[in-house]
C-alpha positions in Angstrom: 0.0 0.0 0.0 3.0 2.3 0.6 3.8 2.4 -3.1 0.3 3.4 -4.0 0.1 6.0 -1.2 3.4 7.7 -2.2 2.7 8.1 -5.9 2.0 11.8 -6.9 0.7 13.5 -10.0 3.5 15.0 -12.1 3.7 18.8 -12.0 3.2 19.2 -15.8 -0.1 17.5 -15.5 -1.2 19.3 -12.3 -0.4 22.7 -13.7 -2.8 22.2 -16.6 -5.6 20.5 -14.7 -5.5 21.2 -10.9 -3.3 24.2 -9.9 -5.7 26.7 -11.6 -8.2 26.1 -8.8 -8.0 28.6 -6.0 -8.1 25.8 -3.4 -4.8 24.6 -4.8 -3.0 27.9 -5.0 -0.8 27.1 -2.0 1.1 24.4 -4.1 2.2 26.9 -6.8 2.7 29.6 -4.2 5.2 27.3 -2.5 7.3 26.9 -5.7 7.3 30.7 -6.3 8.2 31.4 -2.7 11.3 29.2 -2.8 12.3 30.4 -6.3 12.0 34.1 -5.6 13.2 33.7 -1.9 10.2 35.8 -1.0 6.8 35.0 0.3 4.5 35.0 -2.8 0.7 35.0 -2.7 -1.3 34.4 -5.9 -4.4 36.7 -6.2 -5.8 35.2 -9.4 -5.1 33.0 -12.4 -5.3 35.0 -15.6 -6.2 33.8 -19.1 -3.3 31.9 -20.5 -4.0 30.6 -23.9 -6.5 33.0 -25.5 -6.2 36.4 -27.2 -4.3 35.1 -30.2 -3.9 37.9 -32.7 -4.4 35.7 -35.7 -4.7 32.1 -36.7 -1.0 32.0 -37.4 -0.2 33.2 -33.8 0.7 29.8 -32.3 1.8 31.2 -28.9 -0.5 29.2 -26.6 2.0 27.4 -24.5 1.8 29.3 -21.2 0.4 26.8 -18.7 -0.4 29.4 -16.0 -0.5 33.1 -16.0 -1.0 34.4 -12.5 -1.1 37.8 -10.7 0.6 38.1 -7.3 -0.3 40.2 -4.4 1.8 43.1 -5.8 -0.1 43.1 -9.0 2.9 41.6 -10.9 2.3 38.9 -13.6 3.9 35.5 -13.3 4.2 33.2 -16.3 4.8 29.5 -15.5 5.4 27.2 -18.4 6.3 23.5 -18.7 7.9 22.1 -21.8 8.4 18.4 -22.3 9.8 18.5 -25.9 12.5 20.6 -27.5 11.7 23.6 -29.8 14.4 25.2 -32.0 13.5 28.8 -31.2 12.7 28.2 -27.5 14.4 31.4 -26.1 12.8 33.5 -28.8 9.4 32.2 -27.9 9.9 32.9 -24.2 10.8 36.5 -25.1 7.8 36.8 -27.4 5.5 35.5 -24.6 6.7 38.0 -22.1 6.4 40.9 -24.6 2.9 39.8 -25.5 1.9 39.6 -21.9 3.1 43.1 -21.2 1.2 44.6 -24.1 -2.0 42.6 -23.3 -2.2 43.9 -19.8 -2.0 47.6 -20.5 -4.9 49.2 -22.3 -4.5 51.6 -25.2 -4.0 55.1 -23.9 -3.0 54.0 -20.4 0.1 55.5 -18.8 3.3 53.5 -19.1 3.4 53.7 -15.3 0.7 51.1 -15.3 3.0 48.4 -16.8 3.5 45.6 -14.3 6.7 43.6 -13.9 6.6 40.1 -15.5 8.4 37.0 -14.2 8.9 34.2 -16.7 9.5 30.7 -15.3 10.3 27.9 -17.7 10.4 24.3 -16.5 12.1 22.2 -19.2 12.4 18.5 -19.4 14.9 18.3 -22.3 18.5 19.1 -23.1 18.6 22.9 -23.3 22.1 23.8 -24.5 25.2 23.7 -22.3 25.5 24.6 -18.7 26.4 23.0 -15.4 23.5 24.2 -13.3 19.9 23.2 -13.0 18.6 26.7 -12.3 19.4 29.9 -14.3 18.2 33.4 -13.6 18.2 36.3 -16.0 17.6 39.9 -15.0 18.0 43.3 -16.8 20.7 45.4 -15.1 22.3 48.4 -16.8 26.0 48.4 -15.9 28.4 51.2 -16.7 30.9 50.2 -19.4 33.7 52.2 -17.8 32.5 52.9 -14.2 31.1 49.4 -13.6 28.2 50.9 -11.7 24.5 50.1 -11.9 22.3 52.8 -13.5 19.6 54.2 -11.2 16.7 56.1 -12.6 15.0 59.0 -10.8 11.2 58.7 -11.2 8.3 60.8 -9.9 5.8 58.9 -7.8 3.1 60.4 -5.6 4.6 63.9 -6.0 8.0 62.7 -4.8 11.2 61.9 -6.7 12.3 58.3 -5.9 15.3 56.3 -7.2 14.5 53.2 -9.2 16.6 50.5 -10.8 15.6 49.2 -14.3 15.6 45.7 -12.8 12.6 46.6 -10.7 10.6 47.1 -13.9 12.1 44.9 -16.6 11.1 41.2 -16.8 13.0 38.4 -14.9 13.5 35.0 -16.4 14.0 31.7 -14.6 14.9 28.5 -16.4 14.7 25.2 -14.5 16.6 22.5 -16.3 14.9 19.6 -14.5 17.1 16.8 -16.0 20.3 18.4 -14.8 19.3 18.0 -11.2 21.4 15.2 -9.7 21.7 16.0 -6.1 20.4 14.8 -2.8 17.6 17.3 -2.0 18.5 19.2 1.2 17.1 22.7 0.7 13.5 23.6 -0.1 14.5 24.6 -3.7 16.2 21.2 -4.2 13.2 19.4 -2.8 11.0 21.2 -5.3 13.3 20.5 -8.3 13.5 16.8 -7.2 9.7 16.7 -7.2 9.6 18.3 -10.7 12.0 15.6 -11.9 10.9 12.5 -10.2 7.3 13.2 -8.9 8.5 12.2 -5.5 7.8 14.1 -2.3 9.4 13.2 1.1 6.8 12.5 3.9 8.5 14.9 6.3 9.0 17.7 3.9 8.9 21.3 5.3 9.3 22.9 1.9 6.6 25.5 1.1 3.9 24.0 -1.1 5.1 20.5 -1.1 3.2 19.4 2.0 0.1 20.8 0.3 1.1 18.9 -2.9 1.2 15.7 -0.9 -2.5 16.2 0.0 -3.7 17.7 -3.3 -1.7 15.7 -5.9 -2.2 12.0 -4.8 -2.5 9.8 -7.9 -5.1 7.5 -6.3 -7.3 10.3 -5.3 -8.2 10.9 -9.0 -11.3 9.4 -10.6 -10.7 6.3 -12.8 -11.3 8.6 -15.9 -8.7 11.1 -14.7 -6.2 8.4 -14.0 -6.7 7.0 -17.5 -6.1 10.4 -19.1 -3.1 11.0 -16.9 -1.5 7.7 -17.7 -2.1 8.4 -21.4 -0.4 11.7 -21.0 2.7 10.0 -19.5 2.7 7.5 -22.4 2.4 10.3 -24.9 5.4 12.0 -23.4 7.5 8.8 -23.5 6.6 8.3 -27.2 7.5 11.9 -28.1 10.8 11.7 -26.3 11.7 8.4 -27.9 10.9 9.8 -31.4 12.8 13.0 -30.8 15.8 11.2 -29.4 15.9 9.0 -32.5 15.5 12.1 -34.8 18.4 13.8 -32.9 20.8 10.9 -33.5 19.7 10.6 -37.2 20.1 14.3 -37.7 23.5 14.4 -36.0 24.7 11.4 -38.1 23.4 13.0 -41.3 25.2 16.3 -40.4 28.5 14.5 -39.8 28.2 12.7 -43.1 27.6 15.9 -45.0 30.5 17.6 -43.2 33.0 14.8 -43.9 32.0 14.7 -47.6 32.9 18.4 -47.9 36.2 17.7 -46.2 36.4 21.0 -44.4 35.8 22.0 -40.8 33.3 24.6 -41.8 31.4 22.1 -43.9 31.3 19.6 -41.0 30.0 22.2 -38.5 27.4 23.4 -41.0 26.3 19.9 -41.9 25.9 18.9 -38.3 23.9 22.0 -37.5 21.6 21.6 -40.5 21.2 17.9 -40.0 20.5 18.2 -36.3 17.9 21.0 -36.8 16.2 19.2 -39.7 16.2 16.0 -37.7 14.6 17.7 -34.7 12.0 19.4 -36.7 11.0 16.4 -38.7 11.1 14.0 -35.7 9.0 16.3 -33.6 6.3 16.8 -36.3 6.1 13.1 -37.1 6.2 12.1 -33.4 3.4 14.5 -32.4 1.2 13.3 -35.3 1.9 9.6 -34.5 1.1 10.2 -30.8 -2.1 12.1 -31.6 -3.3 9.3 -33.9 -2.7 6.6 -31.2 -4.4 8.6 -28.5 -7.3 9.4 -30.9 -7.7 5.7 -31.7 -7.8 4.9 -28.0 -10.8 7.3 -27.6 -9.1 10.1 -25.8 -11.0 13.4 -26.2 -9.5 16.0 -28.6 -9.0 18.5 -25.8 -6.8 16.0 -23.9 -4.9 15.1 -27.0 -4.3 18.8 -27.6 -2.9 19.2 -24.1 -0.6 16.2 -24.5 0.8 17.1 -27.9 0.3 20.8 -28.5 -1.6 20.2 -31.7 -4.8 22.3 -32.3 -8.2 20.7 -32.1 -8.6 21.3 -35.8 -5.4 19.4 -36.6 -6.5 16.5 -34.4 -9.9 16.3 -36.0 -8.3 16.0 -39.5 -6.1 13.0 -38.5 
C-alpha cells in the first residue's frame, strides 16, 4: 500500500488541470516562494492561452499566467519537448503579456513587472547548473556601476533600478538536477524531476502537494487520461531522441563529404535541426493518432501534444 500512497501526479499535468483552482494555490505559491526567496501570494489566475492575434499566432503554451499580491504577472510554463527557437518564444510570450495587460491610452506607469518561469524536461544547451536566472541590469561600461533612474511617484522623486521594472527569467533544467535534496528549492526540483515528495518535507507548497496531488485520489477517468499523458510524453521523447541521432549522423556525413571543418559544422547543425523538426512533427502526429484511436477526447490530446483541435480532427 505504501507504493500506492506515495505516488504523486506530475507537476506538468497538475499545472494544466488542478493548480488553476484557488483551493490549490498554495502548491504553486510554494514553488514561487522558494524560487523568488520571498513569500509569494497568488491573487488570481489570468487567461493563459487566448487572445491570439491571428490564426497564425501559435503562442498558446503558457500553462499558468498568474497575478501576485503586488499586481505583478507571473508566467509558469512546462515544456516536455524541444523547440528550435525556445528562447525567442519565451521573449515573445513576455512581450505579448506586457502589451496585453496595458490598455491603449494608459500611462506607461501602469505596466507591471513580469516573471517568466520555464520548467524544461529536455536538453537545453550547455550549462552546469539546473537553475538559471536572467535579469535586466544596466551596468556602466567604464565605471562598472549600476544605472539608477529618478522617477516621480506620488509627488516625490524616488530612485528606481531598471531591474525593478524589466522582466526576470528563470529556467529550471529539470534533467540536470542530480543532487540529494537538502534545501526547499532542491526538494522542489526533485519533485519536478521524479514526482516524489518526502513525507517529512517542510518545503513551502510540497506538504500541500502531498495532499492535493495524490495519484489515487483521482477518478478512474482522470487516472486513465493522466496515464495516457505520460505515455504520450514517452513516445514523443523516444521519437525526438531518434531524430536527434539521425540528424547528427546526417550532419556528420555531409560535413565529412565536404572535407572542411566549416562544412562539418554546418552539416551537423543543419542535419540536427532538420532531424529535430522532422522528428518532432512526425512524433506528435503519430502520438495524436494513437491517442485518438484509444478514444481520448481531442481536448486532452491537444494538451498532451500541443496540436490544435482542428489538426487533431483532421487525423
